N, C-alpha and C positions, 0 to 999 in steps of 0.2 A: 289326714289332720297330723298334724305333730306342735311340738312347744305346747303341751299338755292339752291338745286337741284343740288350740285357740286359732291357730290357721292354717290352709293349706299351702305347705311350704316346698317351693320348688327344687333341693336337694334330693330331698322326699321323697318326691314324685319320682324323681327321674331313676332312682336309684331301683323305686317299684318298680316302672317301666323296664327300663334295660337289664336289672338283676345286679347293678354294683352304681356304682357313685361315675359320673360321665362330667367332661372340663368342655368349656367352648374354648376356642381355637381364634381367636382375634382375625379377618385379613381385613384387610386396608387397601381397598381402593381408591384409586387418582381421583379427588372430589367433583362432585358433578350436582346441582339440585337447578332444579326451578325456580325455585323460589331467590336464585340469586344472579340467574342469567338473562333475565326477563321473560323468562318465557309464563311465566304467570304473575309474578313480580317482581322485582330484583330488591338489592340489599338481603335478602335473607331473611331468618326470624329474630328478633332482636336483641334476642337470647345465644347465639349460635358465632359464634369464632372461626376464623379461618381452615383449623382442624374440623370441624366438626363436631363428632362426638367419638373420635378415634383415637382418643391423647393418649390412652393406652396400648395402642395399637404399633406393630412395625411397622417401616417406612415404605410407602404403596409404591418406591422405588424399585421394592424386592415383590418378586414373581407369586404369583399364589403357593404356586407347592410349596418353592420357598419357604414362606410363610408357616404356612402348614407345618412342614416338615419339621421348622427351629421351634414352635409353637408347642410337637406336638413333643419336642427331646425333653424339653424344659418339664413338662407335664408328668411325661412316663419316668423320667431322672428321680425329679422332685416328690412324686406321689404315687411312680410304680402303675399310673394312666394306665386303662388299657381299651377305653370307651371315649366318644369327643365327638362334640357339635360343631363343623365351621360355623365362624359365624363374623356375615357380613353386619359390621358394624357400624363403621360411618359411613358420611353422610348418605345421600339416596341409591340405595345399588340394583336397583330399575328404574333408575335412569339413564340408559345406553339404547345403544340403537339391538337390536334383537338378537343378531348374529353374534354381536361382542357379549353380548350378556349370556348369552348361551356358551360360548370359549370359556369366561367366566367362572359359571357351574359345575361345569364339565369336568375345569383343572380342579374344584375343590372336591369332586368327590369321586376322584383313585383310590384313596387309602380306604383301604378294607376295615380297618377300622372305626371308620365316621359312620356315625348310627344314623345321622340329622346334619341335614344344612339350616340354619337361618339365615335368612335375610330381611335386615334393617331398610325402609322406605319409606315412605309417603301417602297417603289415602291417595291423593293424584297420580300416585304412580304405576298403579293398577290398570292391568289389563289383560284379556282374556288370550291373547296368544302366546302374553308370558306362561301363564298361568299352567296353558294347553301344554307347553315344552315344558316346565318343571314336572307336571305329569307324568312325561315321559322318563323324565331322569329320576324317579321317584320308581313306576316299574323297573324302569332297566339297572338301575342301583342297588334299588332292595332300602334307598336310606325317606326318614322322613325328612318331611318337607315343612317348617315353622318361617311366618309370615309378621315379620314385625313392622306394625303401625304406628308411627309419633301421630299419637291425637294431642294429646299434651291438656285439653278441657275439651268438652261438649261445648262450654259460651262463645259462641259463635259471635258473639260481641269482645268478648277476650281474646278469641282465635283471630278479630280484624286488628285487636290492639298490639300485639303479640307479630304481626303483620308475616300469618302464617300461610298467608295465601291459598287458603281451601274454607271450606265449614263442615260442618259437621257432614251434613249433605253427601262430602268424596266420601268420607268416614264410612258410612253406610252404605254408599253404593261398593266400597271396598271390601265391603263385610260380606256383601253377599256373595259378590261373585268368587272371594277369595274359599267362603265356607258353599258355593256351588262345583269349586274341583275338590271339595275336602282334604285343605291343610288346618293346619293349629294355626292360631292366629293368637299372636301378645300384642298387647295395646296400653304404650307407654304415656303417661300421665304425671304430669307436673300439679300438685295438689295446694300451694301455696303461688301461684300466680297471684301479684301483689289485686287484678281486679275479681278476680271470685271469692267465695263466700262461702258458708257452709252449706246454704242452697245446691247450690256448683258441686260440691264435696257428693253429695247425698250421689245428684243427678249421675254425674260420671259412675258410679256403683250401679246406679241404676240403668243405665242404656248397656256399663258392660255388660251385664249380668242380662237381662232381656234379651242381647242377641248370643246368648252362648257363648260369649269369647275363653278361652280356655284358657290364657294367660293373662298377668298384667304386670308390670313394673312400675310402680311408682319411685319418683325424682322428687326429689326437694332442689327447687331453685338454687341455680351458682351463678353468682355474675364476674363477668371477664372483662377486663380492661380493653377499650379498642372496639366494644360494641354499642350498640346503638343503649341497649338497656344498663349497661355499666357508665355511661353519660347521665341518663336520666335519672340513677340511683346518686354521681356523685353532684346531683343539682338540687338532691331530695326530694324530686318527683314521685315520690314512693318509700314504702316505711316496707319491708320484707317481715311476714308474722314472728312472731316469738315463736323459739322450740318445744316449749311449753304448747301455744297452739298448733303445732305443727302436731305433734305425737296426738293432739286430739280430733285433726282431722284423718287424720293415719286410723286410729282406733272408729273414730265414728265412719269411714269409707267401709274400711272392716264388716263394721255390723250390716251393711247393706249390702254386701257383694254376697252374690248365689256361693252356697259354698261348695260347690265342685271347679269351680276358678282357683288357681294355681297362681299361687302370689309370687313371679320371680323376686322381687325383691320392694325393699318397703322404704329407702333413701340412699338416695345415689353419693356422687361425687365428681370434683370440678376437678381439673386440670390443677397438677403443682404450681403451676405460673402465671401472672399475671390471673390473679384472681383478688377480686374487689372484695366476695362474698362468699362462704360456702359454708353449709352444714353448722352456723353459729359458733366456728371457731374450735367444735369439737369433734370429735373419729365417726365415720359414720356407723362405727359399731357400738359404740356407745349411743346413736341414737336408738338404731334397732333394738339392743339391752332394754332400752327404756318406754318403748314403745308396747314390746311384749311383755315385760312390767306394768305397763298401765290396760294392759286387757286383762293380767291377774288380778289388779288391783280391782278393778269393777267388775269382775265376774264378768267379761262377756266374751264374745267370739267371731268369726268371721261366719257371716250370714245368720246371729241371733236377729235381725231385723228388716231382713229379705220374705216382707211378707204382701209386697206388691205384685206378685208374678200372677198369671192364670189366674184373671179377672177375681179379683178383691175383691169386691164388695158381694160377690154369691157366698163367699166363706160363711156369710149368714146361715145359710140354709145347708149347711154340711154338717152330716152329725160325726166324722172325723173326716184326716186327711186321707182316705183312703177311698172316700164316698165318689163313683161317678153318676153321674145324667142317664 
């Protein structure tokens, strides 16, 4: 915990784990998604544009080695960085034939300064054969493997509304398989989807905690021109919650989140162009500070209301939290 002990901050976690500050090197693969090509559905998620989530990445025409080297050179020169996480960020990075996927991962694991590889994907694109290979890479190269799963919400009605192409069941299956292979998981959530309410915010937190998911990354919804969500927004078919309500949602989420879960992000940011809405026309850094200030004002913290695990109804018969039956 840091920020005066209010929540478990990712940068502090990495420094404690690796002994110094660690920087992520984003890698951009050519786009591929089963939610776009008709494998599970077509059209993609209603909020996703043609760039996926890789708008901050280098062009995917560059090789993986070139992208890693260029990004590493930037962080080394600017911050004197020495340790790195290669982050396969855009689109669905396990949605490739296994042999091709193997070549991508091997290309990213040559640099001796890389301490981990983080792979962003969908719950319905997790397969034991791919995880078995990643186990071999971890053993060969001595790097940590983190799997980032785009869940967005545990509300399966909302998942259908946003054309996600999977439900909560696929996420649960993916988590079980990943944990059997001993990899760490980061779950991605959007806390201000128009069809979710405070109950969904709390349930998001409970599911993440119950499965002992190690990392969570929170995104604020941004709306891009040319997407189905953008068209719905322009037609007035929904309203985005206020910044005050978003801050309240994040605080509520943190209160119910297990204190051991590491928070990688409190708020996201959208691409620079074609935006119809992003972060209430203010900076993500300001929103982050407002969330941290609200935790202070309320004198609350991550895990304060995490009292629902390990047989909550039996708590009345315990003399202390250390009692065993």
